[in-house]
C-alpha positions, 0 to 999 in steps of 0.5 A, a space after each residue: 279661751 281655747 283650752 287644750 284637750 285634757 288628758 284621759 286620766 282628768 276624763 275619767 276622773 270627772 265627775 258631772 253634777 245636776 245642779 238642781 237637776 236638768 231644767 231649763 230656768 224653769 220655762 218647760 221643767 222646773 229645777 228641783 223636781 223629779 223630772 229634772 232629776 229623771 232627765 239628769 239621770 236619763 243623760 247619764 250625769 253620775 250626781 245631782 244636787 239638790 235642796 232641802 228645807 223643812 214644812 211646817 210638819 217637818 216634812 223635808 222636802 226639795 226646794 232652793 227658796 224659802 217659799 214657792 213663787 220664783 219657781 212655780 208662780 206661788 206664794 206658797 211658804 215652806 216653813 208655814 204650811 203643813 206638807 199635805 197643803 204644799 202637795 196640795 197647792 205645789 205638787 211638783 215639789 218632792 220629799 227627801 223620801 221621794 228623790 230617795 226612792 228613785 235615786 238613791 244608790 243609781 245617781 250620786 246624791 249632792 243633798 244641800 242643807 239650807 240655814 232656816 230654822 229649826 223648831 224641833 231639831 232633835 226629831 228633824 235630826 231623826 228624820 233626815 238620818 232615818 231617810 238617808 239610813 239605807 244610803 253609804 255616805 260618800 259612795 251614795 250622798 254628799 251633804 253640802 252647806 254654805 253655813 258649815 255649822 249646819 253639818 254639827 246639827 245635823 251630826 249625822 254623817 261622816 265629816 268627810 261626807 260633808 262639803 262646805 260651799 265657798 262664794 265671797 268668804 272662799 279664804 275662811 271656808 279654805 282654812 276652816 276646810 283644811 283645819 277639819 275631817 271636811 272631805 273637801 270644798 266646792 264652790 265658783 269655778 272663778 273663785 277656786 284658784 290654783 293654790 287652793 285646788 293644790 293644797 287640797 288636793 295635798 291634804 287629800 280633800 276632794 273639790 267641786 267648782 260651778 257654773 261651768 257650762 262651757 267646753 272650753 271651762 270644762 277643759 279648764 277644769 279638768 286641766 287642773 284635775 277638779 273633779 267634781 263639775 256642778 253645771 245648769 248643762 249638764 247633760 251637755 258637759 256629760 256628752 263632752 265628757 263621753 265622747 273625750 271617754 270614747 276617744 281615749 278607748 
């Protein structure tokens, strides 16, 4: 559906986030790889979303699925192998340390904690804290999760740096966010309706929506003052936002 061009303040406020980096559905550029993140940064995209899982020897790595089959075509289960074996078999899977070293402080990191068993939670909490110690919460990174309980499990950053991700449970996540110190909420643009967005804005919370792909969908979100735009086509959307900003200059 055609949408009117958004006003300059909404365009200026907009922040594009590359969902798992700038990839092409794993044909030539695989998701959650340093190459995908570099393409997003090179395209001027403000932030990248990356998923964190743990190897058997408690090394945090960047991958969405519990195994490498869908993306890399190899049946390696992350939690069942040590990092050295993972690096030998699937070298494209980066560590959190590599992500932070290459993109920390120059690209905003939206780090999603995946729900899984945490056999050494005390040690894992310390490892995660150490990797993020050089970054400033909210300014350099946010932590996301489909399960807000994980924000308590890894209680290493202010609640304002924590963002629940809503699926079909948008109402319960909405209520939980407003009743907590969480910094905002993210979810599919069709689920985060105008009432929810308005209530979050009124409460001083921030809102992010995905999965925006087209110009008209982008305009729709900007016209209702959504700040964070998550997309699998982030570079394309960034070009649209840049052209709008150039036109307003």
